[in-house]
N, C-alpha and C positions, 0 to 999 in steps of 0.2 A: 283717550282714556279707555280703559277696559276694567271691568269688574270680574277679576280672575276667580272670585269665590262662586260665580254664577254661570260662567261660560267656559267652554273648552278651548284653551289656547291652542292645543294641537290641532283641533278642527279649524280654527280661524287661520292658523298657519298654512294648513294644507289647502284651504279656500284661496288665499292669496296666491299660492304657488300655482294652483290650477288656473287662475286668472292669466297668470304669466304664460303658462303652457298653451293656453288658447289664443294667445296674442291680444288679450284685453288690457287695456291701459286704465287702471283704476285711479280715480281722482279723490274719491271720498266715499266713506261708508258709515252708516249709523244703524245700530240694532237696539230695539227697545222691547221690553217685555212688561205686561201689566202697567203700561204707561210710564215705566222707568227706563231711562237711557242706560244701557249696559256697555255699550261700545260706541265710540265715535272717533274717527280718525281721518285725516287729510293728508294726501301726498303733496309735498312742496312742488310748485308754488301755489297750490290751491288752499283755500282756507274757509273758515266758517262764515265769514262776512261777504262772501264772493257769490253773487247770483250766478246761475248756470242755465244755459238754454235747455229746454225740457222737450222740445219736438212733441211727440204725440202723447206725453204725459198731459199736455194741454188738453187733449180731448176729455179727460176725466174731470178736469176743472170745469170745462164747458157743461159736462153732465151735471156737475154740482150747481151750476148757475140755473139749469133747466129745472132742477128740483125746487129752487127758490121760486122760479117763474110760474111753475105749475102750482105750487102752494098759494102764491098770490093771485092766481086766477088769470094770468095773461094768456094762457092757452091750456090745452089738456094733451094727454098723450095721443088722443084720437083726432086732435085738430088737423085738418087737411092743409097740405103745403101750398097748393096752387092758389086759393083764395087770399092767402097772405101777400102774395107777390104777383098781383094782376098786371103790374106795370111792365113786367118782363115777357118777351116773346118766348113761347116754349114749344116744345114737340107736341104733336097731337097724338093723344093715346087715352083709352079708357082706363089705363093703369093708374092715372092721376087720383082716382078715387081711393085707392089703396096706399097712396102715398101720404103718410101722416107723420107727425112728430115721433111717434113710436117707431116707424119704419127707419128714420134716419138716426135715431139713437141706438138702433141695434144694427146698423149697416145693412139694412135690407130694403133700400129705396128701390133697388133693381135698375138703377141708373148706371150707364157705362162710365168707367173710370179707369185711368192708367197713371201709374206713378211716374211715367215719362212726361206727364202733363206739365206745361210751363206753370210754375207756382206764382207767376206775377199777374195772372189774369183775374177776371172778376168771377169769383167762385159761384156766386148765385146765378149769373148769367150762364156760366158753363153747365151748371146743374140743371137749369131750367130747359136748355136747348138740347141736352144730351138725350139721345134715344134710350129707351128701355131695353134692357138686356133680354135675349131669348131665354137664357138660363137664369131663373129666379133664385133668390136665396142670399146668403151672406156674401158680401164683398167689401173687404176692408177699404175704405175710401175717405180721403181727406174732405172731399166735397160734401159727403154726408154730414160729417162732423161740423163742417162750416155753416151748413144750413141751420143746424140748431143755434149756433151762435148769431147768425144773421136774423133769425126769427125773434130772439131775445132783444137783440139791439134795436130792431125796428119797432117792435111792440112796446119796449120799455122807454125808448127815445134816448137811451144811454149806451155808450160802448161798454164792453164786458168789464173792463177794469173799474170804471165808475160805478157800474151796477154791483160788482162783487165787493167793492171796498167796504161798505158798511155791513154787508151780509155775511162775508167770509173772512177777508184779509184782516180787517181791523179787529174783530173779535178774537182772532187767533194770534194777534200781535205780529202780523206780516206787514212789512213796509210795502207801500205801493209798488207793484212789479212793473218792469218794462214788458210791453206785450206788442209783437210786431203787428203792423196794420198794413192794409192794402192802400192804394192810392186814394181810395175814398174815405180813409181814416178809420175803416172797420177793423176791429181786432180779428185776427185769422182764427178760425175755429178748430182747424185740424193740427195746428202747431203754433209756436210763437211766444209762449210765456217764459220768463226768466225768473227762477226761484232759487232760494238758498236750500241747501240740504235739510236743515232744520225746518223750513217752511213746509216742505213737501212731507216731512215725518209728521208735522202737526196735523196737516190735512188727512193723512192716512190714519193717524191715530183717532182722530175725530170720527172718522167713519167706523173705526173699530169700536168705538165707545158709543155707538148709535146716534152720532151728531152732536154729543155733549164734549164741552171743553171747559175745564175749571168750574165744573158744576152747573154751567149754563147750556141751554139747547141752542146750538148754532145751526147745524143742517138739519132740516125736518127728519125725525126719526124714521118715518115711514119711507122716505126717499133713500135713506142709507141702507134699507133692506131691499127696496125695489131695484135700485141702481146696480147693486152688487149681487143680485139674484140671477140664476141662469135664465136668460131670455132666449138664447140661441144655443142649442146643444150640438156640438161638433161631432162627438162620437157616439151618441145615443145611450150613453151610460150615465148621463148627469153629472159628470166630473169636469169635463173641459168644454169651454164655450165662452160666450159673451154676454154681458149684461147690457146696461145702458152706458156705453163708451168705457166699460171696464172689462178687463180680461179675467176669466176664471180658469185656473189651471191647477188640477189636481188638489183642490182645496184651498189654493191660494187666490186671493182677491188682489189683483194688481193693475198698476198703471204702468205702461211700458212706452219708452220713447226710443226713437232711431238712434243708432250709434251707441246704445248701452245705457240708456237712463231707466232706472227701475225703482218702483215703490210697491211694496206688497204687505198685505196683511195675512198672517197665518193663524187662523182660528185655533187650530189644534194646540198651538203654543201660546196664544194670546200675544203674538209678537209682530212687530212692525220691523221691516228692513228697508232701507233706502240706499241706493248706490249710484253714484255718478260715474260712468266709465266712458271709454272710447274704443269702438271697435265697428268695422263696417257690418259684419254679420251679427247683428244684435241677437239672433236666435241663440247663438253660443252663449251670450251673456244671460239671457232670460232663463235658459234651462239650468245654468249653474246656480243662479240666484235662487230658484225655486226648489231645486233638488239637493243641493249640497250645503247651502248656508245654514239651514236649520239644524244641521249636525252639531252646531256650536252649544246647543242646549243639552248635550249628553252629560255635561257637568265638568268641574274643574279636574285638571290632571296633573298637577304637580309643578314645582318650581322650574323644573328643567325646560318645560315647554313655555313657561311664562317668560323665561330669559330668551328662548329662541324666537318667540314671537316678538318681543321687545327689540331685539337686535335687527330682526328682519324689517320691522316698521321704521326704525331708525335709519336704515339703509335705503329706504324708498325715496322716490322723488327726484326732482331735477338735480343733475351734476354738471353745472356749466363748465365749459372749457376755457382756459386762461389763454388769451392771445399772446403768442411768443413775440414781444416787442410791438412797436406801433406799425400798423400797416402803411405801405406806401400806396396811397390812393389819391386820385385827383380831386382835391377839395375846391369848393367855389365855383365848380362848373355845373352846368345843366345838361342833362342828356335826354333826348327826345326819342321815342320808339320809331324805328324805321317803318315804312309802309308795308314791306313785306311780312315782317314780324308781326305787325298789327293785325293783318288778315289771318295769319296762321294761329296767332294766339288766341283769337276770339272765335274760332270755328264753332265751339260749343257755348262756353261762357267766358266772359272777358277775365283776364288775369287780375287779381285783387290781393289785397293784404290777406283776406280771409280765404282759406282753401276752397277751390271750386265745389267740393262736395257739400259744403255748407251753403255757399251762395246760391247754388242751384235749388236750394230748398226755401230760400228766403222770398218773401213777398215783395220787397223792393231791393234793387241792387243796381250798381253801375252798368251801363250798357256799352262802356268802352273800356279799354284796357288801362291799367294804371300808366301814367306818363310823367314827364318832366322830373326825372330823378336827380338829386343832388346829394353831396356828402360833405359833412363837416367833422373835424376832429377837435376834441376838446380834452386833452390829456388822455386818460384811460376810458374816454366815452366817445363813441361814435354816434353821430346823428344822420339819420337817413330821412330824406324828405321826398315825397312825390305826391301826385294828385290823382285822384279817381273822380273824373268829371269835375265838379265844382268843389269837392272836399279835399282840403289840404291834410295830408297824413304825415305826421312827424313822430318818428320813433327814436329812442335813445337806446343804444346797445352797449353794455359793459364789455370792455376788453380785458378786464382784470379778473375775470371769473365771477364777478358780481352783477347779476342782471339788473337792468334799469326798468322802471315802471313808466310808461306813457299812457296818455288818454287821447282818444280821438273819436270822431263820429263819421260815419259813412252812410249816406242816405238815411240819416236820422237814427242810425243804430249806434248806441255807445259802446265803446270798446276800452277795456282795461288790459294793457299789453305789457308782458315781461319779456325782455329780449336781451341777447348777448351776441357777441361776435368773436371770431377767431379765424386765423390763416390756416389753410391746409391745401397743399398741392398747388401753390401759387394762386389760390383763389380766396377771396373773403367769403366766409360762411356766416350767415346770420341765422339764429334760431329765435323765431318769433312766436310767442304764445299769446293769443287773444283769450284771456282766462275765462271770460264768460261765454265762450263759444265751444269749449272742449277740444278745439283744434290746435295744431302746430303747424306753422308755415316754415319750411326750410328754403332759405334763399341762398344761392351761390352767385358771387359777382366775380366775372373774369374781365379784368381790365386791360385794355390796349392803349395805344397812343391817344386816339380821339373817340374811343368807344368803350362800351361795357356791354358784355352779355349777362343776362340775369336769367337763372334757371329756377323755377319754383316747384317744389314738390311738397305736398301737405299730408297730414293725417287728420281725419280719415282719408284714405287714398281716393282720389277722384276716379280713375280709371276702374278700380275694383267697385267702387260704389255704383257707377253706371251700369257696368256689366252685370252686377247682381241684380239690379232693378230691371234691366232688360230681360234677364231670364225669367223674371216673375211677371212680365208684361204679356198681354195677349198677342202683341205684334210679334214677338219671338216665339213664344211658347206654342202657338198655333201653327207653326211651320216647320215641323220636325226635319224634313229633308233640306230646307234652305238654312236651317238654324246654325250649322257649323259655318257656312260661308257668311252669314250675316254677322256672326260673332267675331270672325276674323277681320271683316271690314270695320266693325265697331272698334275692335282693339286697335287697329291701325289709326283710325281717327282720333281716338283717345290718346294715343301715344304722342300726338302733336301738342297736346296741352302741357306736357313736361319738357318740351324742347326749349333750349336756351332762346330768349328774346333779345334781339340787338338793339342797342340804343346808341345814338351818334351824339356827340357833344354839339352844342349849339354854338355857332361862331358869333 
């Protein structure tokens, strides 16, 4: 829906086209002003009732929990970290005296951190043992954010979902969200919450309204000001910086998540905008959302642009391919991954239904490659079944151009999957969308007499994702002479993750 009497259809159209030009796949967008929804749109197959992984938008939800905890006296901004976790071994340093709740809320713990860190570890233990950096100051860190969550969970005796249900989610009419946990059952603080587009818009609007929703004070008013005030000044001009797990960019107060999740409040327009996107370089997405989207408030611009925008929005979304006939594939047989393919495929992260760029960021994931693959045909529907360790995964693919919906759980993570399949170049191709992850997995099956080769390529691109994070890590950045050689070696290793894996029929 779009209220054409209040928004510029021309600017909205140009915004969407610029998303395309930058290679950004948009799933949904909502624009609000003065608390009123002026625009809301979803690209098929995404919809209003589908929760979406939020990645680092989670950090701002954790900051909100911190506001409640401080209000209730669980701790203060000046509470020191070390006495809260005496059971952990820790590095010896006088800097612990300066390591407070405030320092982790502002990413200034001065603890070492790399985005190439294994995300399945014990974040508290990693934080406590990590040495302090020589160069003090702001360093964006999942570990700092997790320490905030860990403090709340330890001192309240509840995980973050339970803690936030009566304080934030229920008052805003948000259903109990799924939140990734580590093996200890703790909600991850730097990433991991799954929310609907409207859920995020409600939280953002609540901050815009000083913590009030439907006339009721939900978030402490003082915290909505403190958390979104400039705590770390990046440019010395007071315009760009960081609050308490919130970004402040040119007047916009925003929550930002990896691969293009964005929620922002623009005080100059009293407007809220939330977009769920998919792109490896989320800086492209953030700059566009912050600098271009608000041009829609230039005002209405005529029926011509209304029609152009309407036609464009109707053309967006998934366009499934119809399979030409019923594919000739070996049904009723089970295929096992060969030993050689098993070794090559899991050089970095094992092959899964979910693209590696996402599983590399998950707190829990299979440690072995998918295996025991089988196929069944039922008219215009293909069923593909395999196992990821103990989890059985069954997906149904439409061969008639109509995607089928399947549900599964891998390592406790629930997935809603839309998929279809078709033949091309003698291979069976399946397009698999786990809707609540923002990803798409492309699987090509090349059948021989007693074997099948399976090639997996996903969006977001795993090689591109790892190379980008390597460029930002201290390991690569601090070696300018060795950098080109290291990147070539890394690219070679990454290329193996998209090589076909060979499976042999079980006799």
